[in-house]
N, C-alpha and C positions, 0 to 999 in steps of 0.2 A: 689602494693601488689596483690597477688592472695591468696584467702582464701579457706578453705575446711571446710565443715560442719562436725559435730561430727560423724554422721552416715557414711559419705563418708570416713572419716579418719579411722574408724574402719574397713570398707570394704577393703580399700587399704592395711591396715596392714595384714588382713587375706589373701589377694591375694599374697602379697609379701612373706609371710611365706610359703604358699602353693606352690609357684613357686620357692622357694629357692633363692629369690632375696632380702634378707634382708640387706646385707652389701653393701654400695656404690651405691645403686639404688635410683632413685628419680622419681617423676611423671613429665613427659615432656608434657607440654600443648602447642599446636600450632594451628594456624589458617591457613586454606588453602582455596583457591578459589573453589567454587562449592556448591552443595546443592541447595535446592529449593529457598532459600532466598539470595544466592550469596556467602556466606562465611560459612565454616563449621569448627567445632572443631575437633581436633585430640588429643587424650591422649594416652600415652603409658609409659611403664617403660623403663628407660634408665640409663646407667652408664657412658656415654661418654659426657664430657663437651665440648661445642663449644665456640669459642671466644666471641660471643655476647650474651651468656646466662645470664639471670637475675634469681637469686635464691631467694626463699622465704621459710619460714618455718612456718607452722601453725598446731597446735594440734599434733606435733611430726612428721609431714609429710613434706618432702622436695619437693617443687614444683619448676619447672624450665620452663622458656619460652624464646624464642629468642626475640630480641629487637623489631622486626617488629610485631610479634604476641602480644607482651605486649601492644602495642598501642590499640589493640582491646579487650584485656581481663583484663586490669587494673581494679582493685577493683571487679572482678568477684569472685564468690564462686562456687567451685566444690561441687555438691550435689549428693546424692544417694537416690533412691526411690526403695523400695522393695514391694510395695503394689500391689493389683490386676491390677491396671493400671500403675504400676511402669515403669519407663523409664530406670532403671539402673543408670549409671552416666550421669549427665547433668549439665549445667551451669546456674546460675542466673547471668546475665550480665547486669549491669546498662548502658552499652554503646550501647546496641542493640536497634535500632529503631523499629525493628520487628523481629520476629523469626517464623519458621515454626511450625506446630502442633507437629511434632515429637521431637522438641527441639534440633535437631542436626545441624541446620544451622540458620544463622541470617544475618541481614543487619544493617549497621550503617548509 
């Protein structure tokens, strides 16, 4: 499963409304090679379902990941911070052995 925090859920809903992407859109989470720790997260809004997609729903938000990325983000939580040192969207990932200071890349 992939989870989303309450604050991140609220922010995603706001962005979906602002961009007119309320119906049929979901948050696609993927992992790509790169970043200072070796792997990096990619999140975007999507409405195209792929054959190996894994779907989850938490706090009214549909989250999707491909099967390969799911191995890296299983049980992770999409978070949002809006403080002075806020990162915007980021992940709390129990599978990450280490992550970079910016929180955008990780290693397992």
